[in-house]
LUMFIZA-623156 format. One record per residue (C-alpha): x, y, z; residue in three letters. Coordinates in steps of 0.25 Angstrom, whole numbers, plus 2048, in hexadecimal, padded with zeros to 3 digits. Layout:
% LUMFIZA-623156
XYZALA;...
END
This chain:
% LUMFIZA-623156
9AC819189MET;9AD80F194ARG;99F80A192LEU;9A1809183LEU;9AE800186ALA;9A77F7190VAL;99B7F6187GLY;9A37F217BLEU;9AA7E7183MET;99D7E2188LEU;9977E017AILE;9A47D9176LEU;9A27CE180VAL;9987C317CARG;98B7C5182PRO;9877BC18DLEU;9787B718DTRP;9727B2199GLY;9647B019FGLN;95F7A71AAASP;95A79A1A5SER;95879F197VAL;96079A18BILE;9627A6181VAL;9647A1172ILE;96B7AC16AASP;9787AE162PRO;9807B316EASP;97D7A7177ALA;98679B179ARG;98879416BPRO;97E78816ASER;97678215FASP;96A78A163SER;96D79615BPHE;97479A14EVAL;97E7A614EARG;97C7B0143GLY;9717B613BGLY;9657AD136PRO;9697A5129PRO;9607A711EPRO;95A79911FGLU;95779B12DVAL;94F7A812AVAL;9487A011FALA;944795129GLU;93F7A0133LEU;9367A6128ILE;931799123SER;92E794132PHE;9277A1135TYR;91F7A2128ASN;91A793129ASP;90B793129SER;90C789135SER;91479213DTHR;90E79B148THR;9137A9146ARG;9157B3151MET;91B7C1153GLN;91F7C915FGLY;91F7C416DASP;9187B716FVAL;9187AE17CTHR;91479F17DLEU;91179E18CPRO;914791194ALA;909786192GLY;90678A184THR;909781178ARG;90B78516APHE;90C77B15EGLU;91277E150GLY;91C78814BLYS;91E795152LEU;9257A214CALA;9277B0152LEU;92C7BC14ATYR;9317C8152ARG;92F7C7161GLY;9307BD16DSER;92A7AF16DLEU;92A7AA17CARG;92779B17DVAL;92379518BALA;91A78A186GLY;91C77F17BARG;91E78116CVAL;91C774164ALA;923779158GLY;92E782152SER;931790156ILE;93779B14DALA;9397AA152VAL;93D7B5148ALA;9447C114EASN;93F7BE15CGLY;9427B7169THR;93D7A916DLEU;93C7A717CTYR;93A799181LEU;93679A190HIS;93678F19BPRO;92D784197GLY;92D787189ALA;92D77B17FALA;93077B170VAL;92F76F167ASP;93577415AGLY;94077D154ASP;94378B158ILE;94979614FLEU;94B7A4153VAL;9507AE149VAL;9537BC14EGLY;9527BA15DGLY;9557B2169ARG;9507A516FLEU;94F7A617ELEU;94C798184ARG;94B794193SER;951787198GLU;94478119BGLN;94078018CVAL;93D774184GLU;941775175HIS;94276A16BARG;94776F15EGLY;952778159THR;95678615DGLU;95B790153ARG;95D79F157VAL;9627AA14DTYR;9637B7155TRP;9657C0149ASP;9587C6143ALA;9507BE139ALA;94F7C612CPRO;9407C412BVAL;9347CD12CLEU;9257CA12EARG;91B7CE123GLY;90D7D2124SER;9097C4121ASP;9107BF12EGLY;91B7B8127LEU;92A7B9128LEU;9327BE11CALA;9417BF119LEU;9457CE11BARG;94B7D310EGLU;95A7D6110ARG;95D7E410DARG;9687E6103ARG;9747ED109PRO;9787FB104LEU;9857F60FEGLY;97E7EC0F5GLU;9747F60EFILE;97D7F90E3ALA;9827EB0E1THR;97F7E20D5ALA;9847D30D4ARG;9817C60CDTHR;9867B80D0THR;9887AC0C7PHE;98E79E0C9GLN;9967960C0ALA;99B7890C5GLY;9A178B0D3ARG;9A479A0D0VAL;99A7A50D4ARG;99C7B20CETHR;9967BF0D3THR;9967CC0CALEU;9947D90D2SER;9937E80D0LEU;9927F00DDALA;9967FD0E4THR;9A27FC0EDGLY;9998010F8GLY;9A480C0FCTHR;9A08190F5TYR;9AC8220F8ASN;9B382F0F4ARG;9BE8270EDILE;9B781D0E4GLU;9A98230E4GLY;9A08160E2LEU;9A980A0E0PRO;9A28000D7ILE;9A77F10D8LEU;9A57E70CEPHE;9AA7D90CAGLY;9A87CA0CCPRO;9A97C10D8LEU;9AD7B20D5PHE;9AA7A80E0GLU;9AF79A0DFPHE;9AD78E0E9ARG;9B67830E3PRO;9B37790EFMET;9AC7790FCALA;9B2783106GLY;9BA78A0FBTHR;9B67980F6TYR;9BD7A10ECALA;9B97AF0E8ARG;9BF7B90DEILE;9B97C70DFASP;9BC7D10D4LEU;9B77DF0D6ARG;9BA7EC0CEGLY;9B77F90D4ILE;9B28050CCVAL;9B58130D3ARG;9AA81D0CFTHR;9B082A0D6ALA;9B982E0CAGLY;9C48380CBGLU;9CB8300D6SER;9DA82E0D8ASP;9D881F0D9LEU;9E18160D0ARG;9D58130C8SER;9C68140C8ASP;9C68050C8PHE;9CA7FC0D4GLY;9C97ED0D6TYR;9C97E20E1VAL;9CC7D40DDALA;9CB7CA0E8ARG;9CD7BB0E9ALA;9C97B20F5ASP;9CA7A30F8LEU;9C479D104ARG;9C478F10APHE;9B978C114ALA;9B978111EGLY;9BA78012DARG;9C578B12BTHR;9C3794120GLU;9CE79B119PHE;9D17A310DGLY;9DA7AC104ILE;9D77B80FCGLY;9DD7C30F4GLY;9DA7D10EEARG;9DE7DB0E4LEU;9D97E90E5TYR;9D87F70E1SER;9CF7FE0EAGLU;9CB80A0F3VAL;9CC806101GLU;9C780E10DPRO;9D1812118ILE;9C880F124GLU;9BC805125ASP;9B480F12DGLN;9AD81812FPRO;9A1811128LEU;9A1805120THR;9A5805111ALA;99680510DGLY;992810116GLU;99E819113SER;99A817104GLY;98C81B106TRP;99082710FSER;99982C103ALA;98F82A0F9PHE;983831100LEU;98A83B109LEU;99883D103GLN;99E839110ARG;9A982E10EASP;9AD82911CTYR;9B9821117ARG;9C7824110ASP;9CD81C105TYR;9DA8180FETYR;9DD80F0F2GLU;9E48020F2ARG;9E87F80E8GLU;9EE7EB0EBGLY;9ED7DC0EEVAL;9EA7D50FBSER;9E87C6100GLY;9E27C010CLEU;9E17B2113ALA;9D77AF11ETYR;9D37A4127VAL;9C67A212EARG;9C8797139PRO;9BA79913ETHR;9AD7A0139SER;9AF7AC142ALA;9BF7AE140LEU;9C67B3134ARG;9D57B6133VAL;9DB7BD126GLU;9E97C0121LEU;9EA7CB116SER;9F57D110ELEU;9F37DD105SER;9FC7E60FCARG;9F67F20F6ASP;9F98000F2ALA;9F180B0F9GLU;9F08190F5ARG;9E88260F8SER;9DC82A0F0VAL;9D48370F0ARG;9C58390F1ALA;9BD83C0E5THR;9B08420E4ASP;9A58370E2PRO;99783B0E2TRP;98E83A0EFSER;97F83B0F0LEU;97F8460FBLEU;98A8510FEARG;99084F0F0ASN;99585D0F0SER;99E85B0FCASP;9AC8570FBARG;9B18490FFTRP;9BA84710AARG;9C8845105ARG;9CE837105ASN;9DB83710EPRO;9E8833108LEU;9EE82610CILE;9FC82110EASP;9FE81B0FFASP;A0780F0FDGLY;A078000FBHIS;A037F9108PHE;A057EA10CPHE;9FA7E6116VAL;9FB7D911ETHR;9EE7D7126GLY;9E97CD130LEU;9DA7CD134GLN;9D27C413DALA;9C37C513EGLU;9BA7BE148PHE;9AB7BF144ASP;99F7B814CTHR;9957C2147ARG;9877BC143ASN;9867C5137ASP;9917CE130THR;9877D912CGLU;97E7DA138ARG;9847D3144PRO;97D7D1151THR;9867C7158THR;9957C4158GLY;9A37C9157TRP;9AB7CF14CLEU;9BA7D114FILE;9C37D5143ARG;9D27D9145SER;9DC7DC13AARG;9EB7DF13BPHE;9F27E512FGLU;A017E712CHIS;A037F2121ILE;A107F511ATHR;A147FE10FSER;A21801107ASP;A1C80D100ASP;A12814109ILE;A11823106ALA;A0B829113PRO;A02835114VAL;A0784111DALA;A0184012ALEU;A03848137PRO;A0E841140LEU;A0483F14BVAL;9FC836142VAL;A0882F13CARG;A15831143PRO;A1E82A13ATHR;A1982B12BPRO;A1C81E124PRO;A2781E119THR;A2681810BGLY;A2B80A10FGLY;A2A80111BGLY;A1D805120TYR;A167FB129ALA;A0A7FC133THR;A007F313AASP;9F17F513CARG;9E77ED144ILE;9D87EE144SER;9CD7E814DLEU;9BE7E714CASP;9B67E0157VAL;9A77E0157ARG;99D7D9160ARG;98F7D715DTYR;9857D3168SER;9767D0168ARG;9707D2175LEU;9627CF171THR;95C7CE163PRO;95A7DD162ALA;9667E216BLEU;9747E2166ARG;9817E716CVAL;98D7E8162ASN;99B7ED165GLY;9A87F015DARG;9B67F315FLEU;9BE7F9153ARG;9CD7FB154ALA;9D77FE149ASP;9E5804147GLY;9F4804146TRP;9FC7FB14FILE;A0B7FB14AALA;A15800140GLY;A1380C138ASP;A07815139ARG;9FB811131LEU;9F9817123PRO;9EE821121ILE;9E581611AGLN;9E580E126ARG;9E3818131ARG;9D781A13ALEU;9CC82413FSER;9BF824147LEU;9B282C146GLY;9A782B13DGLY;99A82313BPRO;9A081513DASP;9A981314ALEU;9A6820150MET;99982614BPRO;998831155GLY;9A4838150PHE;9A783F142ASP;9AE837137PHE;9BC83513AARG;9BB83D147ALA;9C883614CPHE;9D3836141THR;9DF839149CYS;9E2845141ALA;9EB84E149PRO;9E685D14CARG;9E9865140GLY;9E985A136PHE;9DF85C12BTHR;9DC85311FASP;9CE854118PRO;9CE845116SER;9CD843126ASN;9D6837125PRO;9D782C130ALA;9E482D137LEU;9E3825144CYS;9EC819147ASP;9E281214FARG;9D3811153MET;9CA80A15CILE;9BB80A15DALA;9B0803165THR;9A1802161GLN;9957FE169LEU;9877FD165GLU;97A7F816AVAL;96F7F4160ARG;9607F1162THR;9577ED157ARG;94A7F5154LEU;93E7F214BSER;93B7FF143LEU;9337FC137ASN;936809131LEU;932808122GLY;929802118TYR;9277F4113ARG;9247F3104TRP;9197E9101PRO;91D7DC0FBASN;9157D60EFARG;9167C90F6ASP;90D7CB102ALA;9147BF10AASN;9217C710AARG;9247D5110PRO;9287E0107GLY;9357E8108ARG;9377F1114PHE;93D7FE111ILE;94280511EGLY;94780012CILE;9417F4132GLU;94B7F213EGLU;9577F9143ALA;9617F914EASP;961804159LEU;97080615BVAL;97780C167PHE;98680D166PHE;99381316BSER;9A1814165ASP;9AE81716BALA;9BC819163GLY;9C981F162LYS;9D3821156ALA;9E1826159TRP;9EF827155LEU;9F981E15CALA;A05825162GLY;A0B82D16ESER;A0783B169GLY;9FC84416EALA;9EE83E16BGLY;9F4831167GLN;9F282316EVAL;9FF81B171PRO;A01810168VAL;A00805172ASN;9F2808178ARG;9E480C175LEU;9DD819178PRO;9D681A186VAL;9C7819185LEU;9C5828189ARG;9CC82C17CGLU;9C2824174TRP;9B682C16DSER;9A882716FLEU;99B828168ASP;98D82316BMET;980822162GLY;97381B15EVAL;96E817151GLY;96480F149LEU;969804140ASP;9607FE135ALA;96A7F512FGLY;96C7FC121GLU;96C80A127ILE;96F80F135ALA;96F81D13CALA;977820148TYR;97882D151LEU;98682D158ALA;98C837161LYS;99A838166SER;99C838175VAL;9AA83C176SER;9A984816ESER;99F85316BGLY;99B84F15DGLU;98D850159PRO;983844157VAL;98583D14ALYS;97C836141LEU;98282913AILE;97B82112FVAL;98081312DARG;97D809122LEU;9847FD12AGLN;9857F9138ARG;98F800141ARG;9977F3143PHE;
END
């Protein structure tokens, strides 16, 4: 446990790079004009492909060395490997998914472009030209003809059942879409979303949007107010040195109680395929508004207000591909009523990519003040809720924190860490629909689903509700890139372009460890005083290893602090 805590603190500190008499150009070095933070833009990838495929370019692959005293004239390109230059190059150099070394005495008369690697340059080097380094991998592959081609982007699973069309009329762009909601669940079945999106740019720096979505719930025989829901949203944004905006929503929708375990899409696929719904739900109908300001590109601060009616719903019996004869887990009752929520959220995001980050920070914190005048509480054991709320004057405060750090030590080696904390801080105890748990395939995959719910001994509820006041969890992982090429490439009619690859080309080998604790705040047996966190020896710990191929990943996880067996977890998205 101590090693895990120390390791997490270490990766949450910006890595320091240092080599004797060597200048390392990479996105974690001191900011300068010699590199560009973030993934390679499409125009840079196109430039790389054009440079490499030019008939006047000398193309190389693998590890190549130009020793001292040699001279090379013309354009030079390398794909996958290391190019070590100790002589003179009279021309430009491009490296795709490799490393360029400029050793003492090297001289380059031309521009340098490195995409998907690093530039390591000695101080005793002559260079006349520009230097650009993009550390994130170039989405290219080398065909049988020796030329580079753009690797086709695979369509995410969430977009498979999506149809849309877009047309422009003056300054208004309209998009009509029909899509699944991506959250197949035991309440709605498969929610189908449809409707128009209107986007309008009246002037430079101003953007307006109206998004109207109807929701058709396909489960049938539910106790929802209607088999038809809706979400109507309007946003107005003003961009400039300081960006700010306002927005509002009207909604009648089914909302999950916790955003873990698993993402919404993964939970939906699990429910559809295996009849295992890892989330609980309630119905809410109301209105909300927000205002935000973005003083810098990395920082966003938001104030939101919402007023909605929240009510319990029961699980129906939607169809599943496997285990269709099993019974769905019951959906727990919630504390029904009308709730007014004031939220303040701050987000600091320096990640180089929101979907597959390799460097940067994500820090998200949210405070909520929740009140109600007509809450109808569910009966719970007194140890869980010592003072049940009455019908009026209910008020509680909740805070959440999500800190993530992504560090790339080498082009193939990454270390990532996360700290997640959430829970009640003041006022009346949290309503059921905002309580917490731990255990399952997300934050603590080495433990059973909801292994830690804070339910007292003797309390039985087939819905297995989350009852904890607070939770905290840390995640640490080490990733290294592997080339697998497991699959088959279909031939392309165009001999100059590679065909579609079916299978796994590359994957991350992942070693990970997680630690966490969920608890009730109080002075009773098994509780933690409200003014402190649990000591480390009270936390639960797991470890594991996995293979992440991007669109699908498989992990083996084992709890260390208990005797639970090894668990196999399949994920459709990254752990974090």
